[in-house]
N, C-alpha and C positions, 0 to 999 in steps of 0.2 A: 763799306761793310753792309751786307744785307742781313736783315733781321730774319731769323728762322723761327718758325712756329714749332715748338717742341710738344704741342698738345697731342693727346692721343687721337682725338678727332679734330683735324684742322678746320673743318667746316663749321665747327661750333666755337665761336669766339665771343662768349659772354652775352652781354645785354643786347647786342645787335641781333644775335640769333633769336633771343626771346621776343624781341620786337617784331621780327619778321614772321614768327610762327605763333603769335599769341592767339589769333583766331582759331587755329587748329587745336591748340592746347585747351582753349575754352570749350570747343566742340567736343573734344574727348572727355572733358570733365562732365559736360551735360549728358553725354551718352552713358557714362559710368553711373551717374545719378539715376537715370532712367532704368538702367539694368538693375541696380540695387533695389529701387522701389518695386520693380516688377517681381523680383525674387521674393520680397517681403509679402507682396499681395498674393502671390501664388502659394506661399507656405501658409498664409492665413486662410485661404480658400480650402486648402487641403485639410487643415485642422477642422474647419467647419463641416466639410464633407464627412470626415471621420466621426464627428459628433452626431451628425444627422443619421449616419449609418447605424451607430449603436442605439440611438433613440428608436429607429425603425425596427431594429431587432427586438428591443424590449417591448415595443407596442405590438409587434406581431406575436410574440410569445404570450402576452396578455390576451390578445384576441383569440388565439388558439385554445388557451386554457378556458376562457369563458365559453367558447363555442362547444368544447367537449363537455363542460358542466351542463350547458343547456341541452345538449343532445341526450345526455344521461338522465337529466331530470324530466325530460319529456317522454320517456318510455312509459308504456302503459303500466308496467308493474310498479315503477316509481310513483306515478300519479296515484295509483290505487293505494300504495303505502301511505302517502301523504293525506289522502282523503278518508282512510278507514277510521281514524278517530272521530270524524264528524258524522259517521253513520253511512257513508257512501261505500258501496262495494261493487265488485265486478259482477256482471251478469254471467251466469253459467249456462243459460239457455241458448240454444242455437238460433240464429236469425231465421225469421219466417219470411217466405217469399209471398208477396202479395200479387195476386193475379187480377187483372182488370179486364172486363169484357168490353168490347167496342160495339 
């Protein structure tokens, strides 16, 4: 009587199969570990990029706000308003052209 293998996959017969392919199984485990660590590192990098983007937007808004305030406060009329309590005022006389003879 011949023994028949009623397994679904006859080439897989237990411990012998595992012993033959242990190196490949360990290699696949190593690759999956690398893949998982790469996914985690990528997601962390994306979170850092998003954080930096929001920080850049906030800093840019603060810069533009400060720049607009500086431009407004450096107008001649604004400077005159700030200095009028100290006795300084605008000159209403037209500028005089100085002629030099050579």
